[in-house]
N, CA, C and O atoms as a GROMACS GRO file, in nm:
protein
  448
    1MET      N    1  -0.571   1.770  -1.376
    1MET     CA    2  -0.563   1.633  -1.331
    1MET      C    3  -0.462   1.558  -1.416
    1MET      O    4  -0.462   1.569  -1.538
    2PRO      N    5  -0.377   1.484  -1.353
    2PRO     CA    6  -0.283   1.404  -1.431
    2PRO      C    7  -0.349   1.279  -1.491
    2PRO      O    8  -0.458   1.239  -1.451
    3GLN      N    9  -0.281   1.221  -1.586
    3GLN     CA   10  -0.332   1.097  -1.646
    3GLN      C   11  -0.307   0.979  -1.553
    3GLN      O   12  -0.218   0.983  -1.468
    4TYR      N   13  -0.384   0.878  -1.570
    4TYR     CA   14  -0.370   0.748  -1.504
    4TYR      C   15  -0.396   0.748  -1.354
    4TYR      O   16  -0.349   0.658  -1.284
    5ILE      N   17  -0.470   0.846  -1.303
    5ILE     CA   18  -0.517   0.834  -1.165
    5ILE      C   19  -0.612   0.714  -1.165
    5ILE      O   20  -0.700   0.705  -1.250
    6GLY      N   21  -0.593   0.624  -1.071
    6GLY     CA   22  -0.680   0.507  -1.062
    6GLY      C   23  -0.632   0.386  -1.139
    6GLY      O   24  -0.699   0.284  -1.142
    7PHE      N   25  -0.515   0.397  -1.202
    7PHE     CA   26  -0.451   0.282  -1.265
    7PHE      C   27  -0.342   0.235  -1.170
    7PHE      O   28  -0.251   0.312  -1.136
    8ALA      N   29  -0.349   0.112  -1.125
    8ALA     CA   30  -0.252   0.062  -1.028
    8ALA      C   31  -0.192  -0.069  -1.078
    8ALA      O   32  -0.265  -0.162  -1.112
    9PRO      N   33  -0.059  -0.077  -1.084
    9PRO     CA   34   0.003  -0.204  -1.123
    9PRO      C   35  -0.018  -0.308  -1.014
    9PRO      O   36  -0.026  -0.276  -0.896
   10SER      N   37  -0.027  -0.433  -1.055
   10SER     CA   38  -0.036  -0.543  -0.959
   10SER      C   39   0.044  -0.661  -1.012
   10SER      O   40   0.091  -0.659  -1.126
   11LEU      N   41   0.058  -0.762  -0.931
   11LEU     CA   42   0.133  -0.880  -0.973
   11LEU      C   43   0.065  -0.950  -1.091
   11LEU      O   44   0.132  -1.018  -1.169
   12ALA      N   45  -0.065  -0.934  -1.104
   12ALA     CA   46  -0.140  -1.000  -1.211
   12ALA      C   47  -0.152  -0.913  -1.336
   12ALA      O   48  -0.219  -0.952  -1.431
   13GLY      N   49  -0.091  -0.798  -1.338
   13GLY     CA   50  -0.100  -0.707  -1.453
   13GLY      C   51  -0.127  -0.566  -1.407
   13GLY      O   52  -0.034  -0.491  -1.376
   14SER      N   53  -0.254  -0.528  -1.403
   14SER     CA   54  -0.288  -0.394  -1.354
   14SER      C   55  -0.429  -0.395  -1.299
   14SER      O   56  -0.510  -0.483  -1.328
   15CYS      N   57  -0.456  -0.295  -1.218
   15CYS     CA   58  -0.588  -0.278  -1.156
   15CYS      C   59  -0.641  -0.144  -1.200
   15CYS      O   60  -0.568  -0.045  -1.202
   16LEU      N   61  -0.767  -0.138  -1.236
   16LEU     CA   62  -0.830  -0.013  -1.276
   16LEU      C   63  -0.942   0.018  -1.177
   16LEU      O   64  -1.040  -0.055  -1.169
   17TYR      N   65  -0.926   0.127  -1.102
   17TYR     CA   66  -1.032   0.169  -1.011
   17TYR      C   67  -1.153   0.213  -1.092
   17TYR      O   68  -1.139   0.257  -1.206
   18TRP      N   69  -1.271   0.203  -1.033
   18TRP     CA   70  -1.393   0.245  -1.102
   18TRP      C   71  -1.390   0.393  -1.139
   18TRP      O   72  -1.446   0.432  -1.241
   19ILE      N   73  -1.325   0.475  -1.055
   19ILE     CA   74  -1.308   0.619  -1.084
   19ILE      C   75  -1.163   0.637  -1.127
   19ILE      O   76  -1.072   0.597  -1.055
   20HIS      N   77  -1.141   0.698  -1.244
   20HIS     CA   78  -1.004   0.711  -1.293
   20HIS      C   79  -0.997   0.818  -1.403
   20HIS      O   80  -1.098   0.870  -1.449
   21THR      N   81  -0.873   0.849  -1.442
   21THR     CA   82  -0.848   0.937  -1.556
   21THR      C   83  -0.763   0.860  -1.657
   21THR      O   84  -0.679   0.779  -1.620
   22HIS      N   85  -0.787   0.887  -1.785
   22HIS     CA   86  -0.708   0.823  -1.890
   22HIS      C   87  -0.594   0.914  -1.937
   22HIS      O   88  -0.488   0.865  -1.976
   23ASP      N   89  -0.617   1.044  -1.932
   23ASP     CA   90  -0.518   1.139  -1.983
   23ASP      C   91  -0.524   1.265  -1.897
   23ASP      O   92  -0.595   1.269  -1.797
   24ALA      N   93  -0.450   1.367  -1.936
   24ALA     CA   94  -0.442   1.490  -1.858
   24ALA      C   95  -0.545   1.594  -1.900
   24ALA      O   96  -0.528   1.713  -1.871
   25SER      N   97  -0.651   1.553  -1.969
   25SER     CA   98  -0.755   1.647  -2.013
   25SER      C   99  -0.838   1.700  -1.897
   25SER      O  100  -0.903   1.804  -1.910
   26GLY      N  101  -0.837   1.630  -1.784
   26GLY     CA  102  -0.921   1.668  -1.672
   26GLY      C  103  -1.052   1.591  -1.668
   26GLY      O  104  -1.129   1.606  -1.574
   27VAL      N  105  -1.078   1.508  -1.769
   27VAL     CA  106  -1.201   1.429  -1.771
   27VAL      C  107  -1.184   1.310  -1.676
   27VAL      O  108  -1.087   1.235  -1.683
   28ILE      N  109  -1.282   1.296  -1.587
   28ILE     CA  110  -1.284   1.186  -1.491
   28ILE      C  111  -1.380   1.080  -1.544
   28ILE      O  112  -1.493   1.111  -1.582
   29HIS      N  113  -1.334   0.958  -1.548
   29HIS     CA  114  -1.417   0.847  -1.597
   29HIS      C  115  -1.468   0.765  -1.479
   29HIS      O  116  -1.396   0.740  -1.383
   30ILE      N  117  -1.594   0.724  -1.488
   30ILE     CA  118  -1.649   0.627  -1.394
   30ILE      C  119  -1.693   0.508  -1.477
   30ILE      O  120  -1.783   0.519  -1.560
   31GLU      N  121  -1.629   0.397  -1.454
   31GLU     CA  122  -1.663   0.272  -1.522
   31GLU      C  123  -1.689   0.170  -1.412
   31GLU      O  124  -1.597   0.102  -1.365
   32ALA      N  125  -1.814   0.161  -1.372
   32ALA     CA  126  -1.853   0.077  -1.259
   32ALA      C  127  -1.973  -0.009  -1.296
   32ALA      O  128  -2.051   0.027  -1.384
   33PRO      N  129  -1.988  -0.123  -1.230
   33PRO     CA  130  -2.103  -0.208  -1.259
   33PRO      C  131  -2.235  -0.152  -1.208
   33PRO      O  132  -2.342  -0.200  -1.244
   34ASP      N  133  -2.227  -0.048  -1.124
   34ASP     CA  134  -2.346   0.012  -1.067
   34ASP      C  135  -2.326   0.164  -1.066
   34ASP      O  136  -2.212   0.210  -1.062
   35LEU      N  137  -2.435   0.241  -1.068
   35LEU     CA  138  -2.425   0.388  -1.067
   35LEU      C  139  -2.387   0.444  -0.931
   35LEU      O  140  -2.349   0.560  -0.921
   36SER      N  141  -2.396   0.362  -0.826
   36SER     CA  142  -2.361   0.406  -0.691
   36SER      C  143  -2.251   0.318  -0.636
   36SER      O  144  -2.248   0.198  -0.663
   37PRO      N  145  -2.160   0.376  -0.557
   37PRO     CA  146  -2.056   0.295  -0.496
   37PRO      C  147  -2.116   0.200  -0.392
   37PRO      O  148  -2.229   0.221  -0.347
   38PRO      N  149  -2.043   0.097  -0.352
   38PRO     CA  150  -2.097  -0.002  -0.258
   38PRO      C  151  -2.149   0.058  -0.126
   38PRO      O  152  -2.242   0.002  -0.067
   39GLN      N  153  -2.093   0.169  -0.080
   39GLN     CA  154  -2.138   0.229   0.047
   39GLN      C  155  -2.258   0.321   0.027
   39GLN      O  156  -2.305   0.382   0.123
   40GLY      N  157  -2.308   0.332  -0.096
   40GLY     CA  158  -2.426   0.415  -0.123
   40GLY      C  159  -2.390   0.556  -0.162
   40GLY      O  160  -2.273   0.595  -0.158
   41GLY      N  161  -2.490   0.634  -0.201
   41GLY     CA  162  -2.468   0.771  -0.243
   41GLY      C  163  -2.400   0.777  -0.378
   41GLY      O  164  -2.377   0.673  -0.440
   42PRO      N  165  -2.368   0.896  -0.425
   42PRO     CA  166  -2.301   0.907  -0.555
   42PRO      C  167  -2.150   0.889  -0.542
   42PRO      O  168  -2.095   0.898  -0.433
   43PHE      N  169  -2.085   0.864  -0.654
   43PHE     CA  170  -1.940   0.874  -0.657
   43PHE      C  171  -1.908   1.023  -0.639
   43PHE      O  172  -1.982   1.108  -0.688
   44THR      N  173  -1.798   1.054  -0.570
   44THR     CA  174  -1.767   1.194  -0.539
   44THR      C  175  -1.624   1.231  -0.579
   44THR      O  176  -1.540   1.144  -0.602
   45LEU      N  177  -1.600   1.361  -0.587
   45LEU     CA  178  -1.466   1.411  -0.615
   45LEU      C  179  -1.368   1.367  -0.507
   45LEU      O  180  -1.252   1.337  -0.536
   46GLY      N  181  -1.415   1.362  -0.383
   46GLY     CA  182  -1.329   1.317  -0.273
   46GLY      C  183  -1.281   1.174  -0.292
   46GLY      O  184  -1.168   1.142  -0.254
   47MET      N  185  -1.364   1.089  -0.351
   47MET     CA  186  -1.322   0.950  -0.377
   47MET      C  187  -1.206   0.946  -0.476
   47MET      O  188  -1.112   0.869  -0.458
   48LEU      N  189  -1.214   1.030  -0.581
   48LEU     CA  190  -1.104   1.035  -0.677
   48LEU      C  191  -0.975   1.081  -0.609
   48LEU      O  192  -0.869   1.022  -0.632
   49PHE      N  193  -0.984   1.184  -0.526
   49PHE     CA  194  -0.864   1.233  -0.457
   49PHE      C  195  -0.810   1.130  -0.359
   49PHE      O  196  -0.689   1.122  -0.338
   50ASP      N  197  -0.898   1.050  -0.297
   50ASP     CA  198  -0.853   0.942  -0.209
   50ASP      C  199  -0.775   0.838  -0.289
   50ASP      O  200  -0.668   0.794  -0.246
   51ILE      N  201  -0.827   0.800  -0.405
   51ILE     CA  202  -0.757   0.704  -0.492
   51ILE      C  203  -0.622   0.761  -0.534
   51ILE      O  204  -0.522   0.690  -0.538
   52TRP      N  205  -0.620   0.890  -0.567
   52TRP     CA  206  -0.498   0.959  -0.610
   52TRP      C  207  -0.399   0.972  -0.495
   52TRP      O  208  -0.278   0.981  -0.518
   53GLY      N  209  -0.449   0.975  -0.370
   53GLY     CA  210  -0.363   0.993  -0.254
   53GLY      C  211  -0.323   1.137  -0.232
   53GLY      O  212  -0.216   1.164  -0.177
   54GLN      N  213  -0.409   1.230  -0.275
   54GLN     CA  214  -0.380   1.373  -0.262
   54GLN      C  215  -0.487   1.441  -0.178
   54GLN      O  216  -0.602   1.397  -0.176
   55PRO      N  217  -0.450   1.551  -0.108
   55PRO     CA  218  -0.548   1.623  -0.028
   55PRO      C  219  -0.648   1.701  -0.114
   55PRO      O  220  -0.615   1.747  -0.224
   56LEU      N  221  -0.768   1.714  -0.062
   56LEU     CA  222  -0.871   1.799  -0.122
   56LEU      C  223  -0.938   1.872  -0.007
   56LEU      O  224  -1.033   1.823   0.054
   57GLN      N  225  -0.886   1.991   0.022
   57GLN     CA  226  -0.930   2.070   0.137
   57GLN      C  227  -0.956   2.214   0.093
   57GLN      O  228  -0.914   2.254  -0.016
   58PRO      N  229  -1.025   2.291   0.176
   58PRO     CA  230  -1.056   2.431   0.138
   58PRO      C  231  -0.935   2.518   0.111
   58PRO      O  232  -0.948   2.626   0.053
   59ASP      N  233  -0.814   2.473   0.152
   59ASP     CA  234  -0.694   2.552   0.130
   59ASP      C  235  -0.579   2.469   0.070
   59ASP      O  236  -0.464   2.512   0.072
   60ASP      N  237  -0.612   2.350   0.017
   60ASP     CA  238  -0.507   2.262  -0.036
   60ASP      C  239  -0.569   2.163  -0.136
   60ASP      O  240  -0.648   2.077  -0.098
   61VAL      N  241  -0.532   2.177  -0.262
   61VAL     CA  242  -0.577   2.084  -0.365
   61VAL      C  243  -0.452   2.018  -0.423
   61VAL      O  244  -0.377   2.080  -0.498
   62ALA      N  245  -0.432   1.891  -0.388
   62ALA     CA  246  -0.318   1.814  -0.439
   62ALA      C  247  -0.186   1.884  -0.413
   62ALA      O  248  -0.096   1.880  -0.497
   63GLY      N  249  -0.174   1.949  -0.296
   63GLY     CA  250  -0.050   2.017  -0.260
   63GLY      C  251  -0.040   2.160  -0.306
   63GLY      O  252   0.057   2.228  -0.271
   64LEU      N  253  -0.136   2.208  -0.384
   64LEU     CA  254  -0.139   2.348  -0.425
   64LEU      C  255  -0.214   2.425  -0.316
   64LEU      O  256  -0.333   2.402  -0.295
   65LYS      N  257  -0.145   2.514  -0.249
   65LYS     CA  258  -0.200   2.583  -0.132
   65LYS      C  259  -0.260   2.718  -0.169
   65LYS      O  260  -0.207   2.791  -0.253
   66GLY      N  261  -0.371   2.749  -0.104
   66GLY     CA  262  -0.439   2.877  -0.122
   66GLY      C  263  -0.588   2.856  -0.107
   66GLY      O  264  -0.636   2.743  -0.105
   67SER      N  265  -0.660   2.964  -0.096
   67SER     CA  266  -0.805   2.956  -0.082
   67SER      C  267  -0.864   2.895  -0.209
   67SER      O  268  -0.833   2.938  -0.320
   68VAL      N  269  -0.951   2.794  -0.191
   68VAL     CA  270  -1.009   2.722  -0.304
   68VAL      C  271  -1.152   2.771  -0.328
   68VAL      O  272  -1.234   2.775  -0.237
   69THR      N  273  -1.180   2.808  -0.452
   69THR     CA  274  -1.315   2.841  -0.495
   69THR      C  275  -1.358   2.733  -0.593
   69THR      O  276  -1.288   2.705  -0.691
   70ALA      N  277  -1.474   2.671  -0.566
   70ALA     CA  278  -1.524   2.563  -0.651
   70ALA      C  279  -1.644   2.609  -0.730
   70ALA      O  280  -1.728   2.686  -0.682
   71TYR      N  281  -1.651   2.561  -0.854
   71TYR     CA  282  -1.766   2.584  -0.941
   71TYR      C  283  -1.813   2.449  -0.993
   71TYR      O  284  -1.732   2.366  -1.034
   72VAL      N  285  -1.943   2.427  -0.991
   72VAL     CA  286  -2.002   2.307  -1.048
   72VAL      C  287  -2.101   2.352  -1.154
   72VAL      O  288  -2.199   2.420  -1.123
   73ASN      N  289  -2.076   2.313  -1.276
   73ASN     CA  290  -2.158   2.354  -1.391
   73ASN      C  291  -2.175   2.506  -1.398
   73ASN      O  292  -2.283   2.556  -1.427
   74GLY      N  293  -2.066   2.578  -1.370
   74GLY     CA  294  -2.065   2.723  -1.381
   74GLY      C  295  -2.118   2.797  -1.260
   74GLY      O  296  -2.113   2.920  -1.256
   75GLN      N  297  -2.170   2.725  -1.160
   75GLN     CA  298  -2.226   2.788  -1.040
   75GLN      C  299  -2.130   2.767  -0.923
   75GLN      O  300  -2.076   2.658  -0.904
   76LYS      N  301  -2.110   2.873  -0.844
   76LYS     CA  302  -2.023   2.862  -0.728
   76LYS      C  303  -2.077   2.756  -0.633
   76LYS      O  304  -2.197   2.750  -0.606
   77TYR      N  305  -1.987   2.674  -0.582
   77TYR     CA  306  -2.021   2.565  -0.490
   77TYR      C  307  -1.959   2.597  -0.355
   77TYR      O  308  -1.838   2.614  -0.344
   78ASP      N  309  -2.043   2.604  -0.250
   78ASP     CA  310  -1.993   2.641  -0.118
   78ASP      C  311  -1.989   2.525  -0.019
   78ASP      O  312  -1.960   2.546   0.098
   79GLY      N  313  -2.018   2.404  -0.064
   79GLY     CA  314  -2.020   2.289   0.026
   79GLY      C  315  -1.884   2.225   0.042
   79GLY      O  316  -1.781   2.281   0.005
   80ASP      N  317  -1.886   2.106   0.098
   80ASP     CA  318  -1.768   2.024   0.120
   80ASP      C  319  -1.712   1.980  -0.016
   80ASP      O  320  -1.782   1.914  -0.093
   81LEU      N  321  -1.588   2.015  -0.045
   81LEU     CA  322  -1.529   1.981  -0.174
   81LEU      C  323  -1.528   1.831  -0.199
   81LEU      O  324  -1.549   1.786  -0.311
   82THR      N  325  -1.504   1.754  -0.094
   82THR     CA  326  -1.497   1.609  -0.111
   82THR      C  327  -1.633   1.548  -0.143
   82THR      O  328  -1.639   1.435  -0.192
   83ALA      N  329  -1.740   1.620  -0.117
   83ALA     CA  330  -1.876   1.569  -0.138
   83ALA      C  331  -1.933   1.606  -0.276
   83ALA      O  332  -2.047   1.569  -0.306
   84ILE      N  333  -1.856   1.677  -0.359
   84ILE     CA  334  -1.908   1.713  -0.491
   84ILE      C  335  -1.936   1.584  -0.567
   84ILE      O  336  -1.845   1.504  -0.590
   85PRO      N  337  -2.062   1.562  -0.605
   85PRO     CA  338  -2.093   1.438  -0.677
   85PRO      C  339  -2.038   1.440  -0.819
   85PRO      O  340  -2.034   1.544  -0.884
   86LEU      N  341  -1.997   1.322  -0.867
   86LEU     CA  342  -1.951   1.307  -1.004
   86LEU      C  343  -2.067   1.254  -1.086
   86LEU      O  344  -2.115   1.143  -1.064
   87ARG      N  345  -2.111   1.335  -1.182
   87ARG     CA  346  -2.222   1.297  -1.269
   87ARG      C  347  -2.179   1.314  -1.415
   87ARG      O  348  -2.082   1.384  -1.445
   88ALA      N  349  -2.251   1.250  -1.505
   88ALA     CA  350  -2.217   1.255  -1.647
   88ALA      C  351  -2.214   1.400  -1.696
   88ALA      O  352  -2.308   1.476  -1.674
   89HIS      N  353  -2.107   1.437  -1.762
   89HIS     CA  354  -2.086   1.568  -1.824
   89HIS      C  355  -2.096   1.685  -1.727
   89HIS      O  356  -2.121   1.798  -1.767
   90GLN      N  357  -2.076   1.657  -1.600
   90GLN     CA  358  -2.071   1.765  -1.501
   90GLN      C  359  -1.936   1.834  -1.509
   90GLN      O  360  -1.833   1.767  -1.524
   91GLN      N  361  -1.935   1.965  -1.501
   91GLN     CA  362  -1.811   2.039  -1.509
   91GLN      C  363  -1.776   2.095  -1.372
   91GLN      O  364  -1.851   2.173  -1.313
   92ILE      N  365  -1.660   2.054  -1.323
   92ILE     CA  366  -1.612   2.096  -1.191
   92ILE      C  367  -1.483   2.174  -1.212
   92ILE      O  368  -1.389   2.126  -1.277
   93VAL      N  369  -1.478   2.295  -1.157
   93VAL     CA  370  -1.359   2.378  -1.165
   93VAL      C  371  -1.319   2.414  -1.023
   93VAL      O  372  -1.401   2.461  -0.944
   94LEU      N  373  -1.191   2.391  -0.989
   94LEU     CA  374  -1.136   2.430  -0.860
   94LEU      C  375  -1.030   2.536  -0.887
   94LEU      O  376  -0.928   2.509  -0.950
   95GLU      N  377  -1.054   2.657  -0.838
   95GLU     CA  378  -0.958   2.766  -0.854
   95GLU      C  379  -0.888   2.785  -0.721
   95GLU      O  380  -0.951   2.789  -0.615
   96ILE      N  381  -0.756   2.797  -0.726
   96ILE     CA  382  -0.676   2.814  -0.605
   96ILE      C  383  -0.620   2.954  -0.606
   96ILE      O  384  -0.554   2.995  -0.702
   97GLY      N  385  -0.646   3.030  -0.500
   97GLY     CA  386  -0.605   3.170  -0.494
   97GLY      C  387  -0.720   3.258  -0.541
   97GLY      O  388  -0.835   3.214  -0.545
   98THR      N  389  -0.688   3.380  -0.575
   98THR     CA  390  -0.790   3.475  -0.618
   98THR      C  391  -0.845   3.434  -0.754
   98THR      O  392  -0.769   3.422  -0.850
   99PRO      N  393  -0.977   3.412  -0.766
   99PRO     CA  394  -1.032   3.380  -0.898
   99PRO      C  395  -1.009   3.496  -0.995
   99PRO      O  396  -1.043   3.610  -0.966
  100LEU      N  397  -0.951   3.464  -1.109
  100LEU     CA  398  -0.918   3.568  -1.206
  100LEU      C  399  -1.012   3.568  -1.326
  100LEU      O  400  -1.035   3.673  -1.385
  101VAL      N  401  -1.065   3.453  -1.362
  101VAL     CA  402  -1.154   3.444  -1.478
  101VAL      C  403  -1.270   3.352  -1.443
  101VAL      O  404  -1.256   3.264  -1.358
  102PRO      N  405  -1.385   3.372  -1.510
  102PRO     CA  406  -1.494   3.277  -1.488
  102PRO      C  407  -1.453   3.139  -1.539
  102PRO      O  408  -1.371   3.128  -1.631
  103PRO      N  409  -1.509   3.034  -1.481
  103PRO     CA  410  -1.470   2.900  -1.526
  103PRO      C  411  -1.507   2.880  -1.673
  103PRO      O  412  -1.614   2.922  -1.717
  104PRO      N  413  -1.418   2.814  -1.749
  104PRO     CA  414  -1.448   2.788  -1.890
  104PRO      C  415  -1.552   2.678  -1.905
  104PRO      O  416  -1.573   2.598  -1.813
  105ASN      N  417  -1.615   2.674  -2.020
  105ASN     CA  418  -1.709   2.568  -2.051
  105ASN      C  419  -1.636   2.463  -2.133
  105ASN      O  420  -1.583   2.495  -2.240
  106TYR      N  421  -1.632   2.341  -2.087
  106TYR     CA  422  -1.560   2.233  -2.156
  106TYR      C  423  -1.649   2.169  -2.260
  106TYR      O  424  -1.765   2.138  -2.233
  107ALA      N  425  -1.597   2.150  -2.378
  107ALA     CA  426  -1.672   2.082  -2.485
  107ALA      C  427  -1.633   1.934  -2.483
  107ALA      O  428  -1.522   1.898  -2.523
  108PHE      N  429  -1.724   1.850  -2.437
  108PHE     CA  430  -1.696   1.707  -2.430
  108PHE      C  431  -1.685   1.651  -2.572
  108PHE      O  432  -1.760   1.691  -2.661
  109PRO      N  433  -1.590   1.558  -2.593
  109PRO     CA  434  -1.578   1.497  -2.726
  109PRO      C  435  -1.705   1.423  -2.764
  109PRO      O  436  -1.775   1.371  -2.676
  110PRO      N  437  -1.737   1.416  -2.891
  110PRO     CA  438  -1.855   1.343  -2.936
  110PRO      C  439  -1.848   1.196  -2.890
  110PRO      O  440  -1.741   1.135  -2.886
  111GLY      N  441  -1.963   1.144  -2.854
  111GLY     CA  442  -1.971   1.004  -2.814
  111GLY      C  443  -1.936   0.976  -2.670
  111GLY      O  444  -1.927   0.860  -2.630
  112THR      N  445  -1.914   1.081  -2.590
  112THR     CA  446  -1.882   1.057  -2.449
  112THR      C  447  -2.002   1.079  -2.361
  112THR      O  448  -1.993   1.063  -2.239
   0.00000   0.00000   0.00000
């Protein structure tokens, strides 16, 4: 994931979407006044990709083409990629093409 997804310049300075990234570490931040978006349900990976303006499909992740295998917290995920809920310290791995290695375990920085 690139840095600054969800940061948008505006005439008044800048706009920060509730779902965003600060750097290229792959950590997705949710900074919202409520745990659920206004339309209900959880915040999802598809919402981040919508903000980013990139596709998230079974054969296309942000323009990278190939069969996508998803893992959520180390377990294979077979559902709709856009519906993957974003939860605290959840680890989401999207592999494009033939999976070559098991998904790594990310060590979140202290205090996050």
